N, C-alpha and C positions, 0 to 999 in steps of 0.2 A: 507235659505231665506223663509220668510213667503209668503203665497199666495198673500197678499196685495202687497208685493214688486214685485213679479213676474208679476202680472197682471198690476200693474202700469207701469212697464217697457214696457210691450207690448203696453199699451195705448199710451205712449209717442212716442215710436219708430215707431209704425204702425198707428199709428193713423190718501105764505099764512101763516097760523099760524103753525109753526113747532111743532111737537110732536113726541113721540116715536111711531113707527109703531105698529099697532094692528094686531098680527098674522103675518103669512108669506105672502109676495106677491106671485103672480103666479110664481111658480118655480117647475114645475112638468111635467111629460110626459103626452101625450095623448090629448084627444079631447078638454079639457078646454083651453089649450094653443093654439091649432089650431084655435079655435073659436075666441080667443082674437086677433090672428094674423090678422083676417079679418078686425079689427077695426083700422088698421095702427099702432098698438103698435109695439115698437121695442122689439123683442124677441131674447135674446142671445142664443148661441149654447147650453148652459146648462139650457135653458128654463126659464130664468128670464125675467119677463115683466118689462121693464124699466119704463114705465109710472106708474105702480103700485108702484114700489120701491120709485120713486121720488115724487109721487102724483102730476103729471102734466098731462095735456091733449094735449100737443103739441108734435110734433115729437122729439124723443131723439136720438141724434147722438152719436154713439160709434165707436170704432176702429175696424179694420178688425179682430184682434185677439179675439174680443168679439163675433163675428158673425160666424167666420169660425174656427172650432175646429182643434186642432193639429191632425196629422196623425201618429199613431193612437190616438183617443181621450182618455183622462185619465179616463173618466166615460162614461157610456152608457146612452143615452137619445133617445127619439123617437119623439120629437117635431121638427118642421121645423123652423130654425132661420130666421130672417129677412135677406134680401139680402144686400150685401155690394157693394157700399156705401149706407148709409141710404138716402132715397129720401124725401126731404121736399117739400110740395106743394108750388106753387107760392103764394106769399103774406102771407105765414104762419110764425109765430114765431117758434122757436125751442130751444132745450137745447143742447148745444155743450159739448162734453165730459161727457156723462152721467155717466161713471164710473170713473170720477175724484173724488176719495173718499179718506178718511183718517180715519183709526181706531186707537184707543188708548187703553192703559191700564186704569184701573179704578183709579189707584193711582201710585205715583212714589215709587217703592221699595226702602228701605233705602240705599242700595248700589248704586243704580242709582242716587238717590237724592244727595248722598254724592259726587259722581264723578262729577255730573253736578255743584254742588255748588263750588267745588274746581276749576272749570274752569270759574267761574263768571256768570253762568247761572242765568237769571232773572226769579225767580219763582213768578207767580202771584197767584198760588193756588197749593195745593197738587194733584189736579185732572188734568191730562194731557188734558182731554177734555175741561175743563174750561180754561186752559192755551192757548190752540189753539183759542178758541172763543174770548179771550181777546186780542190776538195778531194778528189776521187776520184782515187786514184793508180794503181789496178790492178784489173782484173777477172781473177779466178783460177777456173778450173774444175778440180776434182779428181774424176777418174773412179775409182770404187771398185767392186769386185765386189759383187753382191747375191746372197745375203744375207750373205756372209762379211765384207764391208766391208774387203777387202784393196785398198790403193792400187795402181793399175796405170798411171796417167798423170796428169800435171798440165799444164795449158795456161794460159799467161799472156798477157793482152792489154792494150794501151794504150787506156784508155777514150776518149781524144781521137780515136782513129782508127776506132772502131767504133760510136760512139753513134748512136742514132736518137732524134729528137724528134718525138713525135706529140702528139695531144691525148687527154685522158681518154676522151672520147666515141668516139674511134677504136677503142679496145679494149673499152669497157664501155657503149657507147651502147644496147645491147639492154636494159640494166637501167634505162633512164631512167624508165620508168613506176613503178618501185618504189624508186628512189633517193630519199634525203632530203637537204635542204640541210645544209651544214656551218655551224652557228650556235653561237657562244660569245660572249654579250653582254659578259662580263667582259674578253674580249680584243679586242672590236671586230670579230669575225669573223661575217660574214653572207653566205655564198656560196650563191646559189640553185642549183637543179639545172641550169638552163641555163648558168650561169656555170661550174659544176663540169665540164660537158661540154667546156669550152674551156680548161681548165687544162693547162699543159704537162706532158707525161709523158715520162720518159727510160727507154730500154732500151739494153742493151749486148750485142748478139748476136754474140759472138765465135765463129768457126768452129773448133770443137774436133775432135779425132780426125784420122785414123781410129784405132779400136781393134779388137782381134781379136773375132771372134764370141763372144757370151756375154751374161750378164745383169748390169746395172750400175745404179748411181746416179750422177748428175752433181751434185756439190756446187758451187754457184755462190756465190762470195764477192766482195763489193764491198769493196775495201780503201781506207779513208779516211785521209787525212793529218791530219785535224782533225775536230772535232765539227760536224755539219751538222744544221740544223733546216729542215723543209719549209714553215714559215710558216703552217701550218694549225692549230697548237696547241702545247701544251707537255707533252703526255703522252709516255711513253717511245716509243710508236709513231710519233711525229713526228720522231724523231732517228735519224741514223746516227752510230755512235760511231767514234772513231779506231781503226784496225786493221781486223780482219776482221769483216764483217757477212755472215752467211749469209742469202742471199735466197731460195734454192730448193735442193731436193735430190731431183729427180724420178727415178723409175725409168725405165729403157729397156732394150731388147734390141738387140743387133747380130746380124743373121741370118747363117747360114752361107753 
């Protein structure tokens, strides 16, 4: 299981003009992160500044697994992560599911392409990144009360207007020392850790809200018009299916 799949599972169960990011967002130990923390940025336990990653200025809501490290943590850091659940000031907009992300291979390896073609897969391009962008129809955020799960608001976004393209390493570079290559000889896949760091990764940070003070969960759905494959394998976790795909459902609070 790649890091994307393991972190996406945590996110679901616990939970402007886009361009490639220039350099690394704040993802390091020490005073720089501590200073950013004072500006109400969301800092993950591995010291990633979510506002920097997504290039937004509103609170970014993420799941508990992104703020509270496993015990013992797989890597050592010295920054103080944001408290869970993320607090959104009254009358503020916010990004729900900040780590609702998807990264892809740069192309479909021949064996993957052949297997997909034999199943009737609709290719719109040999780039999995382009395939996703042409098949994603809507980003929908459903805000529901916690713990009663009562719907209070729904926000819909055009993915083409809010997407962010970064690289895998921009979000997860802190894990490089423990990450493993993606290798499947039967499919002709052999992606080194260095290559993994450079794979394109998509996020869709729509600005939801505001909602009234209270305790909530933000259910983030990616709505697909057709089946998508990330070019990294043929397991269920390598696909987004037509219709609703739940990418995250993190808790948050709106303060009085």
